[in-house]
Phi, psi and omega in degrees: 000317179296320180295321178296318178296323179297316179296320180296321178296316179300317179299315181297318178296319180298314181295323177298317181294319184270355168086035176206164172240159173095203184087174180291132178253105184284001172272351181235080183265146174235142181251135177224154183223139181225130176274125177253131194297344181280004178103029180230148162257127172267114182247123182245133171233093189233157174301151179299143177303142181226104005287165182294156173217157177288138179292136177210148178206132182291325182231151173276316175242166184232082184279053188290347178275351175293142183304121175082351184295313180300313182297331181274344189235356186287156170254164180221131170228118184059224182284345191274117169257124192210158171254113181292139180245308183199150176228140172226157180206157179219121181266154177238133183236159172292157181300319182245112178298137177226155179301146177063022179227114182267214182286155175292323181170188180207159174242126183233145179233132179238131176253131181208163176250130178237163183240134179278157177281346176209162181283144174229167189244342187204179183300316181298314179294324177300311181298317180297317182289318180298313180293322179296316180297320177298306183295318180296325182292307185281343177254013179298139175291343176273126181257127184209199182289166176058032175081008179302127180067025185299319180292322177296325179295320177301313180298317180299321180292322177296317180294321179295319178297320178300318181294332180281343181286150176298322176239107182300160178299142166290168180299322179295317179295320179300312179297322179295316180295318178297317180298316180297314182291323177296320181295321184277326190227355187268177175258123184296143177285120183273127183242332191234145170214159177248150169253133180211165180248130177229123181051041176079009181239140179279132179230154164257159179216133173213168185234136175238129180237123175245113184286340184294326179243015174056039180242145176238131183238121173261124185242132171243145179213144180220142183292141171241084189086216183243358185236334182246159176214152174271128178249133177238110186247125177256118177258125178244112187234140176262150176236273179265047185197197178207172189286356179272359184276160182297322182299323182294315179296319180295322178297315178298317182294338181282344185300310178300325179291321177296322179294335176294341177271007180253122182229128174252112183250117177297141178267140175290159181302329184265004182286133177276154176291000000 
């Protein structure tokens, strides 16, 4: 107890020195467990949500390997079709609350199950397929709902604007306009991912940055069999602040430590749900 109070005091002094309140408190951990139908228990030991929220879950179990279950129950945001499992978040505030000034920003983590368009066998193949599906979707020549072909749509609009001009863009000007619009409104082309081991499980990791909404997303993913995978997405968003502040760096630095609280444990054939 004394040691815990000592750690809490150190944390409070650190936040006072760096000019913010809030964020994940690793002295206040909560454990949660979720059965995943592919033969895994997802066990989480994470700091308590800040601010607190009531626990809620749409499903007790996730039988996504049953024929048609995933297709009947998934949600979709952009290219991602997923089954939500759990969400946690930690807000950061200024030391002294003032009128018309909200939080500095927040770090949010989402756990979900997604389905690949083809079977893969290992971490390397998973990373290649996840990035390929992402890039193919937003750069598709077919333009549709949920951002399908969004980058191609940006290029088409630049070309249409060029045609309306008395003097169309030169090729150099066209490339410059496309680059500006892609930076502001497009989806970045993902090229790199890492393979790493956390708590005895192989994961991929990649980063997505969208300047249009000032959000940075760190994504971890691990195979659940050969067709499904668990996705762990960390969203880092600024509100009344910017990414050069101390709270933002501390939030980024906490991500690997938060992942240490994520455990995928295979179930034995005789294990009951």
